N, C-alpha and C positions, 0 to 999 in steps of 0.2 A: 455638453458642447452644442453650439449653435449649428455646426455643420458647414458645408462648403458654400451655402447660400446665406449664411447668417452674418452678423456684424463682424465676426472674426474671420470671415472667409478671406483667404489669400494672405493673412498676416502671419508673422513669425514672432515668437518670443525671443528677445535678446537676452542671453544668459552668460554672465561672466562668473566663473567659479575660481576665485583667487583669495587667499587669506587677506583679511580676516573674515570674509563673508561671501555669500552668494548674492549677486546683483541680478535682478530679474526685471525686465521692462517690456511692456507691450505698447506700441505706438499706433496711431491712426493719423491719416493725412486729411486736413481740412483747410480749404482756402489757401492752398500753396504752402502750408506749413505743417510740420509734424507736431502732434500733441500726445502727451502721455495718457494712455487709457488705463493702464494698470502697472503697478510696480511693487517690489518688495525687496527688503534686505534681510537676510537670514544668516546669523553667525555660524561659522564652521567649527565643529567640535575639534578639540585638540587631537592631533594625530591623524586627522582625516586626509591631510594633504602631505605630499612629499616632493620637494624640489619644484613647487609650483603646479603640480598636477595631482590628480586624484589617486590616493593611496588605498582608500577603503570605499569601494563602490556602494556598499550597503549603507554606511553611515552618511555619505554625501548624498546618496539617493533619497534617504529619508529627510535630510535637511532641505533638499530641493523640493520635495513634496510639500513640506511645510511652507516654503516660500511661495509656491504656486497657490496653495490654499489661502495664504495671507493676502496675495495680490487680488484674488477674486476673478482672475482671468479664466475664460473657458477655452482658450487656445491651448492646443496640445502639441504643436510643432514648433521647433526652436532652432535658432542659429546660436552656436556656442563659440566662445573665445578660446583659442589655443595660445598659451604664452609664447611670445616671440623667442624666448630662450629654448623652447622645445621644438622650434621650427627651423627650417633651412630655406632661406629666400635667395633668389638669384635673378638677375636680369640678363637675358641673352639677346644677341643680335643675329638675325637671320635674313637671308635675301628675300625680297618680295616675290610674289607669284607662286609660292609653295602651296600645295594642296593641304587640306587638313591632315591627311595621313602622313604627308612628308614632314609637316611641322611636328606632329606627334613623334615620329621616328627620330628626328633630330634632337628633340627635347629629351627623349629617353636615352639616346647615345651620350648626350652631354651630361645627363644626370649621373651616369656611372662614374664620372670624373670628380664630382663634388659632393656626392652623398656617401657618408662613411659606412653604410650598411647595404646589404643586398637589395636590389630593386624589388625582389619578390616580397621583401618585408617593408616596402616603402609605400606610403600614401602620397600621391603627387597630383598636382593640378597646375595648369598653365593658362595664360590668356595673352592673345596677341594684342598689343597696344596700338593705338592710332599712330601712324608714322608722323614724325615732325614735318612741318611745312618745308617744302623744297627737297625732301629726301625721298627719292623715287626708287632707290635701289636696295633699301634695307628696312626692316621693321624690328621693333623690340618685343621680346616675349618675357612676361613676368612669370616666374616659376616659384612654387612653394611646395615644400615636402616635409614629411614627418614620419616617424616610425609607426607602423600599423598597430603595434601593441597599444598605443594610446587610444586608438579607435575602439579596441575591444573593451578597455576599461570604461570608456565613455558610454558604450552601448549597455553595459551592465548597470551603470549608474542611472541612466535614463529609463531603463526597464523597471527599476525599483520605484522611480518617481512617477511612472505612468505617462512618460513623455516620449516623443519621437524626435531625435536629432536629425535635422535635414541639412544643416550647414555646419562645417567646422572651419572657422576662419582665424587667421593670425590676429591677435588682439591689436597690434599696431595698425593693421589695415582698417579695422573697424573704427579705431580712434581717428584715423585720417578722414574717413567718410563723415564722421560726426562733427569734425571741426574745420573741414575745408571751407574756403570762402564761398565756393559756388554751390555748396549743399543747401538744401531747403532749410529754412530757419527752424530751429527746434524751440518750441514754446514750453517753458517750464513754469508750472503753477507756483504760487507763492509758498505753499506748504512743502514744496519740493526743493526750494532754492538752496537750502543748506545741504542737500544730498546730491545736487546736480553734478558736481565734479566726480563723485564716485560712480555715477551712473552713465558717464559719457561713453565708455566702451560698449556697455549693454545697449545703449541707444543706437550707436553705430551699427551694431549687429541687427537690430530690429528694423533698420531702414532698408528699403528695397534698393537694389543696385547690382551692378555687375561685380562679381567677387571671385576670389580663388577659394574653391571649396575642397577641402581635403578629405571629405567623405567620398566614397567611391561612386559618385553619380555617373561618371562616364562609363564605368563598367556595367552599372545597372542599366543604363540606356542602351548599351551595346547588347546586353543579354535580352532586353525587351525587343530590340530590333530583330535579333535572331529568332526569338519565339514568334514574332509576327511574320517574319519572312517564311518560317516553316509552315505557319498556318496559311499564308498566302499560296505557297507551293501546293499544299494539300487542296486548297480551293481551286487552283488551276487544274490539278489532276481530276478533281471531281467534275469541274465544268467540262473538261475534255471528254470524260466518260459520258456525261449527259448529252453533250453535243453529238458524240458518236452514236449513242443510242437513238437519238431523234432522227438523225440522217439515215441510220441503218433501218429504222422502222419505216420511214418514208420510202426508202429504196426497195425494201421487201414488198411494200404495198404496190408499188408501181410494177414490179416484176410479176406479182400475182395477177394484177389486172392484165398484163401482157399475156400471161399464160392462159387466162380465161378467154381473152380475145382470140388467141390462136386456136384454142379448142373450138370455139364457136365457129371460126372461119373454116376449119377442117370439116366440122359437122355439116355446115351449110354448103360445102363444096365450092365456095366462091374464092375469088382472088382479090388481093388488095393492091392498090396502086403503088408503084415503086416510090413515089414521093412520100406517101404516108409511112411506108416502111422505113425510108431513110430518116424521116422526122423522128420516128420512135427510136431508131438506133442512136441518133444524136442526143436525144433526151436521156437515154440510158447511159451514154458516155458521160454526159454532164453530171448526172447523179452519182456515177461512180467516182468522178473527180471530186465532187463536193463532199462525198462521204468522208474523205480523209483530209480535206482542206483545213477544217477547224482543228483537228488534232495536230496537224503539222504546224499550224500557225501558233497554237499554244505552246508547243514544244520549242519553237523559235523564241518566244517571249521568255520562257523559263531559262533557256540557255543564255539569253542576253542580260539577265538580271545580275548585277554585281553584288558583292557582299555589302552588308549595311544598308540594304534597300528592300522594301517590301511593298506589295500592292494592296490598296484598299478598295479599288473598283476596277472592273475590266468589262468593257462593252464593245460589241462589234456592230459597225454601221455598214451600209451597202458597199462602200469603197474604202473604209478606214477602220482602224482599231483604236479605241480611246482607253488610255490607262491613267489611273490616279494612284498615288501612294505617298510614302514617307521615305526619306533618305537621310543618312547621317550627314551628308555634305552635298553641296551643289555639284562637285566633281563626279559623284556617283550617278547623279541624274544625267550629266553629260555623257558619261560612259554608257549608260543604258541607251540613250538616244543614238549614239554612234554605233553600238552593236545592233540595234534594230535596223538602222539604215543599211547595214551590210547584209541583212537577211535576204535570202533569195525570194521571199514572199512579200517583202516590204520595200517600197521605193524610197521612202524618206520618213523621218520621224522629227516632228517639230514640237518644241516646248511651248505650251500654251500658258502655263502658270507656274511660278516658283516663288514660294514665300517662306521666310524663316519663322519657325514656331518653336515652342519650348522643347519639343522632342526631336527637332532637327529641321528638315526642309520638306514642306509639302509641295507636291508637284502634280502637273497634269500634262500628259503627252498625247499627241495624235499621230498615229502611224498610218501613212497612205499605203494601201495594198496594191501590189503589182497585178495580181489576178483576182478578180471578184470571185467569191465563193459560189 
């Protein structure tokens, strides 16, 4: 394998497993068009499939391994077709302005009405479509679902073949991507022209694009966010402990200096000016307050953090606190900013940067402190 920085970086094999054969395609894009980099057709043994899906993971996995070897591709990650007969597709209409969590909740509630098996046994994905021109009150949501048992069979098959399934997409959706008028042109070499029609779905799978993925990517991303959030909380606690130790060490040092000064004063029989004593008293009071400020501030940050959000950086400036992290949705970032603004130690929290990335939304916030440490 060439790895993430090689020629195959970022690409997916498009694989359709449907009688009478396995169709495997790898594409690459050049000059605005898709070109076939690798391909293979491998016959499926009799009895390997049942009702359009895998009946024998071992036999199909071995056939898939042969197809991969025949293609010569070094890519090991794939997008796989699910027969439309094995999937449930639905188009829902929802009001605009819903948060990601609200959309997910409404999709789940509606799914209970049209899915014939328990939701716990269901693999489901959805996508909010662009609203039609002139419609400002509603949006359409495309929903796809299948039984989770199909995913278990697929996982066993790909384990035999030495591949990793990253996407499971309904075959009709992949076909639409490969044949729609506004899709990038697919250039088929002359030696492939007689096989072009049988490879169309596999080509659609291999093309990049927004898709409904029936593999549990949302759950994996949610678990990843939880682990990172827990790691972030541990980092906050550690930072608080370090900050407390540093302030405490400095505070004890000043107290020791004061004790030595008082001892020297008594030994010398002299007296100190009231202004000097008052200055030292204020200095001690300031240190006492600063001793706990960092801990209190970090506790306020921890309380303000909503579910589905974790920090990647945290730094304190003279009059502000700068936070950076990842969130599942923009609404989670807004919730964090609002909670910080209501903190007794923070006067306001302003969003400096918010960008959508593969894992969610990367953000940077600056919280102005009411009291300097």
